[in-house]
N, C-alpha and C positions, 0 to 999 in steps of 0.2 A: 084556623080558618075565621074569619068575622063572622060573628054569631048568625047573622042572617042571610049566610049563604053555605051553610054547614053542607046542604044538598051537592055542593062542587066537588065534594070529596070522590064522587063518581068519575067526574072529568079528571082529577088528578091520577086517578089510577089508570085510567084508558090513556092517558097522555103519555106515562111512563112506559107501558106496553107498546104504544106507537113508536115512540123515539127507539127504545132498545131493540125492536125489531125491524128498524130502519124503514118502516111505513110513515114518510115524513107529511105526506099529504094528508093523511087521516089524522095526524097530529096537528097541522096546521088548522083542520076543520074543528078539531075538539076545542082549539083557542077561541076559536069564532064562536062555537056554541056558548064556551064558559062567559065570554065577554058580553055576549047577550042575555046571558043570565043577570051579570053583575049590573048591568045596565038598569034592570026592572028592579034594583034595590038601592034605592035612592040614598040609604043611609053608608053605604059604603062607598070609599072615596078611592081615589087612585093611591092616594098616600097610604090608606089602610091595607091595601093591596102589595104596596111596594114593602111594608115593614112584615107584612106575613110572609112575603118572598125572603126575605133576609132572617127571619126566625127558621123557617124551615130548612133553609141552605144550613144555618147551624145545627140542626138536627140530622143533616146529612141526607136529607131529600132533595138529591140536586136537580134532577129533571124536573120534577115538580116545582121547586123553585124556579126555573126557567119559564115555565108556564105562567105562575103568578107574575113574574116580571114584565113578562111579554104583555099580559092581561092588564097590567097596571099603566103601562105605556098605553096601549089602545083605550083606556078609561081616560087618558087624560085630556080628551077632547072635551069632556065636560067641564075642563078648567076655563074660564073665562079670560083670566089676566093669560096673555100671550108669553110674557116673559116667564110666570111660572109655568106655564105648559111646558115650553121648551126646557126647562130644569128639572121637570118631573119625567121627561123623556130620558134626559142625560143620565139620572140617577138610577133609571131603570134599566138602562143599557150597561152602565157600570155595575149595576146590582149582577146583571146575566155575566160580564167579564170576572167577577171575583167567584161566580158560581163555576163557572169554565175552569176555572185555576184549582178549586177545590175539588171538583168532580175529578178531573183528569189526573191530580194527584192520587186520589183514592183509587181510580180505576183508568189507566193509561188507554183501555179499548175504548173509551168513551171518545176519544178523538175524533173518531168518524162522525160520530153524532155532532160533534161541536162544528166540526167542516162543513158537513153537509145540511146542517139544518139550523143551529144556532147561529151562527155568524150570517148567515142571509137573513134571519130574523133579524139580527141587529142592523144591518146593512138598511133593511126595510125602514128602519126608526128614521133613516137620514130624509127620507123621502115625505115623512110626517113633518119633520123640523122645517125642511125647504118650504111646505107649503104654508106655515104659519105666517101671518101677515100681521101688519100693523106694531112689528117689533123693529127696535133699533138692529140695522145690520150689524154692528160690532158685535153688540150682545149675541146675537144669533150666531156670529161667527165663533166665539169662545165657547158656547155650547156644543155646536158642532164639530169643533176641532177635538173637544173633551171626548166625544162619541166615537171620533175617527180614532183617538188615541186607545179607547178600549176596543175597538174592533182589532186594531194594529196588534193588542196584548193577546187576543185570543187567536189571530192569526199564527203569532209566533209559537203559541202554545201547541199548534198542531202543524209545526214544520212548515208554514206559508211563507217563507222569507221573501220570496218573491212579491207576493201579494201585501205582506205588510210593509215592505219599502214604498208598494206604490200607495199605498193608504196613508204613509208618513207623508209623503211627498205631496199629496192632495191635500192633507189638512195645512202642512208648511205654506203652501201656494194660496191658500185660504187666508191664512194669518198675514201673507204680505201683502194681499191685495185688500183685506180690511183694514189693516193698519199700519202699512208701511214701517218705517223706522221704530215705529211705537211698539211695535210686535214683540221687543225685547222686553217690555214691561210687564208682560203676561206670564206666569209660570207656566202654564200649558206649554208656551213656545220651547220652554227650557226641556220640558219633558220630551216633546217631539224629537228636538234636536238629538238629546240623550239617547233615546230609542233608536233613532236611524242610525246613529254610530253602532249601535248593538247590532243593527243588521247588517252594517258594513264590516263591523268587526268579524261576525261569523260567516262572511261569504268568502274568502277574506280580502278585505281591502282597507289596508291598516292605515294609509296615509289618510285617506278620507275619514275613516273613524276617528282617528287623533283630531283631524281640524273640527268633527260635529262635537265631540267631548269638549275640546276648549270652548267653542260657541255655546254650548249648553251651559258650562260653569259662568260664563260673561252673562248669559240669560237670566241665571237663577240669582246671581248677585245683582242685575239690574231690576228684577222683578218687583212690582209695587203692589201686588195684590196678595201676599202672603197673610195680611190681615194679622200682623204683628207675631206670627208664629215664626220666630227667628230660628227655633230648633228644628223646624221643618225644613227653613231654607239650608240651613246647615248640613242637614242629611242629604239632601238633593246636591249640594256642592261636591260633598264628601264621596257620595257614589259615583257622579262623573268622572271625580279625581281618580278613584279606584280604577274605574274603568279606562281612563286616560294612561295611567302608570301600566296597567295590563298590557295595552296596546305597544306602549314603548317598549317593554321586554319582550312582545312578540316579534316587533320589527328588528330589535337587536338581534335576535336568535336567527332572524330570518336572512339577516345581513353575513353572518358568520359562517 
């Protein structure tokens, strides 16, 4: 915990108790009280809190990590630069996603908390992003789409396939409206297509899944925002390629 808010340990313990006993309204109030405390500590930034959330996740303090990422996101309102504010919210929601993955792997019973408490928290961050003004709409779209991608991952973790598909289609629609044909230049667009393919694959809708995997490969190949990380591009293409081959085999056995 950042040194000037060590008293917040009390809130961490309460939050864990409320989440594990499904008292989500009280858990939310705990977050509000913690955020109020943090705001009175001017040396504690949103980034300080985000890094702390990441650290305690590594220590397997998963529920507490969710609280800290949520508080860090709320604290982003103190960031004056709107682009930096959106980026911080995105990073905090993605931090929640990685915590959800680790938490459910450790304890599958926590799926209920993720579904009923954490995913609604993540969704709430979208409203904060939408209210952020004086920022380029295409930049905002990329950040929002990344948050929707993180939400969709969490929905699939708790077997909300229908909801995950709706989230992915919402993000793809936003990308199309903001970028038109240039949407293919952004890696997140390929991620969204690949993951929608996974949903169709699981439903199962193999023809649609195969088409989406093919589109994802095209998008990864065309993306211009890998920042020179060609190994990552190769991994993304190979993943969609493996998914496509799996669908081909599934279709083959289906018609035999």
